[in-house]
N, C-alpha and C positions, 0 to 999 in steps of 0.2 A: 474586432470580429475574430482575428486570429487567436487571441488569448481566450476567447470564449469556448474553444475546444476543451478547456479545463472544466467548464460547467457541464459539458456532455460527459466527460470522464467522471466528474463528481457524482452525477446522477447514476451512471452505470455502476460505479463502485458501490454505491448504496444499495442498488438492486442486487449486486453480487453478495453483499453482506447479509441481506435478507435471505437469500437462497442458502447461504452457508449456515445461518441460524436454523433454518428449516431442515437442512441436510444433516445437522448434528444428531438428529433422531435416528438416522439410518447409517451414517458413515463416520469413520474417524476423521480427524483433521488431515492426516497424511493422505488418506484415500481421496479426500476432496481436492487436495493439492495436485495429486496425480491426475485425476480426471479433468480438472481445470486445465492443467498443462497439456494433457493429451488432446483435449478438444482444441485448444489454441494451436497446437502443432499441426493437427489435421486441417484446420481452417486456413492458417497461414500457408501451409504447404500447397493447398488447393489453389490459393491466390497466386503463388509463385508459378505453379504449372500453367495456370490460365494466362498469366501475363507473359510467360516465357522468359522470365528473368533468372539470373543465376544467384544462388545464395552464397557463392564462394566469397571468402573474405581473407584479408591478410592480417586481420586484427583478432585472431582466435583467442589470445590470452585475455584481451579486454572483454570480449564477449563472455568468456568463462568466468571472469571475476564478477561481471554484472549478473550472470546467471546464478552463481553460487550465493552471492549476497541476497539476491532477489528471492530465491527459493527458500532460504533460511528465514528471511523476514516473513514470507508468505505462510510458511508452516506454523510459525509462532503466532502470527496474526489470526489464522484460522482456528488454532487451538484456543486462543483467548476469546475468539468470537463464540465458540461453543460453550464456554464456561461463564461468560459475563454478559450483561446487557449489551446490545449491539452498539449503542451510542458510546458506551464506556470503552469497549474494545477498539472501536474506530478512532476515538479521540486519543487513546494511548498510542496507537500506531501513527497518528498525525502529530506526535511530538517530533517527527522527523525534521521539520525545519529548524528546531532548536539544536538538535544533534548536527544537522547539516552546517549550521552556523559555527558551532564549536569545532567540528572537524576541519572546516575550511580555514578557520583562524589558526588552528594549531598546525595544519599542513603547510600553509603559506607563511607561517610565523608572523602574522600581522599583529599590530598592537591591539590589545583588548580595549575597545572604546566603552565608556560608561553606559551608553544606551544599549549596546549589545549585551553587556554583562547583565544589565537590568532585565532585558528580554529573556535571556536564558534562565535567570533565577526566578523570574515571574512564572515562566513555564513550568518549572519544577515545583513551585508553590501550588500551581494548579493541579499537578499530578498528585501531590500529597492530599489536597482537598478531595480529589476524585477517588483516591484509593482508600484512605484511612477511615473516613466516616461512614462509608457505604459498603465496605466489604468485610465479610467474616474471614476467619483465618484460612478456610478452605479455598477462598477465592483469591487470596493475596498472591500465591504463586502464579496464577494465570494473569493477574494484573501486572506482575513484574515481567513475565514473558512477553506480554503485550507491549510493555515499555521497551524491551530489548528489540522487538520487531520494528519499532520506530527508529532505533539507532541503525539497524541493518538496512532499513529502507532508505535512510539518508545516504549510506554508502552506495546503494544501488542507484540512487538519483545522480550522485557524482559520476558514476560510470556511464549513465545514460547521457549526461551532458558532455562527457569526454568523447563518447562515440559519435554524438551528433556533431561535435566540433570538428571531427576529422572526416565528416561527410558520409557516415554510415546512414542509409535511409531508414525510416521508421520501421518498415516491415521487416528489415533484416535484423534490427535490434530485438524486436519482439520474437522473431523466428528463433534466434539462437537462445533467447531466454527460455522459450518453450522447450527447446531441445534439452538444455541443461536441466531444467526443472523436471521434465518428464523422466529422463534417465535417472536423475538423483532420487526422486521420490519413488520411482519404480523399483530401484535397487533396495531402498530402505523398506519398502512394503514386502519384499521377499522374507523379511524377518518379522513381519507383522501379520495381520489378519485381513483378508478381503471379505466384505459382507455382500450377500446376495442383493441384486438390484431388481426392485419391482418397478411397476410403471410410474408410481409417484416419485420414487427415488431417481429414476431415469430422467424425469422431467426437471427435477431439482438440479441434477448434475449438468444437464444441458443449459439450464438457466445460469449456473455458475460459470460454465465454460464460455458461453456466448457473451454474457455481460462483461466478464473479466477480460476477454480478448479484445472486444471493441473498446473497452475503457482504456486498456493499455495502449492501443493504437492512438486514441484521442489524447491521452496524456503525453505520449512521446511527440505527437504533432504539436501539442500546445507548447512544450518546452523548446521545440525546434523553431517555431515560427512566431511565438508570442513574446510579449515582454516579460522578463523574469519576475518583476515585481507584481504585475497583474496576475500572471499565472499562479505564482505562489499564494497570493491572496485568494484567488478563486478555488484553489485546492481545498480550502476549508468548506466549500459548498458540500462536500461529501458528509461532513459532520452534521450539517443542517438537514440534508436529505435523509440521512440515516436516522437522525433523531425523530423526524416526522414519521418515517416508515416504521420505526420501532414502536411508536405509540399507536399508529393506525393499524398495522398488520400483525404486530407481535404482542400488543397490549403490555408493553414494557413501560411502567411508570417509575421514573427515577425520583429519588428524594431531592430536596432543594439543594443540598450540598453538592450533589453530583452535577446539577446544572451550573452551579457557581464555578465548580472546578473546570467543567467543559468550557465555559465562557472565558475563564482566565487563561486556559491553554490556547484557545483560539486567538485571543488578543496578543498573547506572548508570541505566538507563531507569526502573526501578521507583523508585529514589531521586528522580529528577527529577520523575516523576509525583506522588509523595507530597509533595515539597516545594512543587511548583507548586500542588497542591490546597490545601495548608495556607495558602499565600500568598493564594490567591483567597478562601478562607474568612475 
């Protein structure tokens, strides 16, 4: 039951993705990052005031690292989402377990086991299948940026695990991420353009903010209280939910090669999570 928090997060992240796709008609990716972060900051700030707890922390540097890697990943992810089919963009972002496995192995200088190597290589075969047969040249940069977002997401997840390991509560991790993300995207927007917000746009932004904030809380809780292997596997529920929502709500029909690439990446991610968990055990 504890690991099932990841299913909740997966559904909410898919809802966020749908809202981002719809919001691309009205706002830039950076604007949506800013409003998503600002909404989360207001929401978490209200919870802090209501509960009467202190956001003070002695781990500012770790929170800053988590925030910067997270906001960079989020900005590239949102950009890819506005340029690519939702299932494609989300799957590229969900290459993070392969990057997480690779970074962990290099960081701790552990021996590369054959099954881990196979999982990583299989994942990038899936990436090639997903990108090359289905994208024209104008979409390829967005696809590569979506892939980079997966690498940055892996770094952010490492930071989340480290913060959880030293006892930082879920709400504080999310709070400082929202602070760093709001400030960073807000500063960058000073050199960009703000678009006017109409009623439909406001509803979309609220949907992005609410779904993303709740999903982040559920994800942080899942990694804190759940089993790493199960949580890592259930993370791919986002791909499933997003694929269904893309077809039903956005009428996005992907070619067969795309679905094969998505399936290969999911299988590779599951293998990477399983082998990484067994290594850490």
